[in-house]
N, C-alpha and C positions, 0 to 999 in steps of 0.2 A: 577504463573503469573509473567510476566515480569513487574516489576514496574519501575526499572531503571536498565539498562544494558549497559555498556561500550563495544563498539565493535571495537573500533580503537582509537588512541590517539586523543583526542578532539572531539570524536563522540560518542553519546549515544542515546539509546532509553529510552523513558519515556511514561508511560501511560498518555494519554491526559486527563487532569482533568478541572473542571470548571474554575479554576484561569488561564488556558492557553488560554481562549477564546480570549482575547485581542491580544495576539501574533499571534494566528491562523488567526484572521481577518486581522491584518496588513500584514501578509505574503500573504494571499490570495489577498488583495488589491493591493499589490506591484507586484503581479505576474498574476493578472486577465487576461490580454490579452493573456499572454503566455500560462497559463493553459487552456484557453478557446479553444484553438486549438485542444485540445484532450479530455478535461473533461467539456463538457457543464454543467454538473450538478453543478459544482462549481459556476456558475453563480447565483445559487439560494442564495448563502450566501452573500448577499448584505449588511448585517448589522451584528453588534456585537451580536444582539439578535439572529440571525440565526445561528451563530457559536456556541453560547451557546446551542442552541437546538440541533445541530450536536453532540456536546460533550455529552450532556444529553443522547441523544439516544445511543450513543456508550457505555456509562457506564451502561445503562440499559441492553443493549446487553450483556456486560460482566457479570453483575449480574445475568442474565438469562442463563449463560454459553453457549452463542451463538455465540461468536466472540468478538474481541476487536480492538481498534485502538491505535496506538502508535505514539507519535511525535518523529521525528528525530532531535536531536540537534547537531550543529556544533559549537564548541567553544562558548558555552553558548547561541547560537541563535537557535530558532526554523527554521529548514531548510526545513522540509516537513513531510510527514505523511506516514505510512505504517501499514497495518492491515490485519487481518484474518477476512473476511467477515463472513457470516452465516457458522457455523460449522455443518456439517451434522454428528452427532454422530453415527447414525445407520450405515453409510457408511464409518465413520471416514475419511472424506474428507472436505477440505475448499478451498476457492479461496483467493489468496493474492492480495491486490490492493495497489497502491502507487502513490505518486507524490512528486516532489521536486522543490523548488524554483529555478528559473534560475541560479541565481548567486552561487548556491551551487553545480551545476552540475560539472562533470568532476573530482571529487575528490574521486570517488569510494564509496561515502556515501550510495547510493541506493543499490548497490550490497552487501555492508557490512551489511547494515540494513536487507535487505532480507535474507541474509545468517544466521544472528543471529536469525531472527524470525523463518525461516524454520527449523533450528536446534532445536529450542525450540518446534515447532509443532510436529516434529518427535519424538524427544527424551523424552520430558515431557508429552506431551499430546497424544502421541502414535497415531497421525494422519497417515493414510495409503497413502493418496494421496493429493497433493497439486497442484492447478491449478493457472495459471496466464494467463490473457487475455489482449492483447495490440492491439491498432489500427495498421493496417498493415503499414501505413505511418509514424509511430513513431519510428525510429530506436533506439533512446536512450532507450525507454521503452522496446522494444523488445529485446535489448541487455542484459538486467538484466537477464531474465530466461535462455538465451543462455549461458551467462558466468557461470551460476550456475548449468549447466548440465541438464536442462530440455530438454524434447523431444518436438519438434513441432509436435502436433497432427493434426493440420488442420487449415483451415481458414473458419470462419463463414461469408458467404458473406452477405454484406449489413446488418449487425446485429445491428448496433447502428445508430439510427436516430440522424442526426446532421444538424440543420438548415434546409436547403432545399435539403439536400442530405443524404446519408447513408455511414457509414464507414464499411469496412471489418475489422474483428477482428481475429487476430491470437491467437490460443489456444495452450498453453504449459502445459505439465504435468510432475510431477515428483512423483515417488513412494518411500516410506520409504526405501525399500530394495536397490534402486538405490543410495539413498543419503548416505548410509553407505559406498559405494564403491568410493565416490568422494574424 
């Protein structure tokens, strides 16, 4: 399990733990309007207590061998989150999700964090397939799987409810055999 992993100078992944709740809440608060454009579910974390619940749920998921969430740190500051959602062990597949605070973008942090996570999923956990889903109108998010060699498998039309409308979601997939050749 990745507990701490340096993936670039000044950048590391760490398992999100209870004592990170304050940092996580501060990062969400500072980026709430920005994150809300693509991640309406983060509007739920309106308090430190809600962030503690999110971390608790993530740690329970890890303990049940069902997935995990990692913090992305840049020069000692929590910059964002990346994780493997529910791991389908029968089919050896998972979905990777992520977000990054606005001021931390453009540094290659998310691509580097995802590369490290995906390498771990394929090499250590022997996952066969990794999927990433991004809102069609979010070029920064869609750029991550594109840079990592994922194949665009399609668009789920109006797949995510968002206030008074729906977002189209692009689906990207990568197989373990393809990762080995990148």
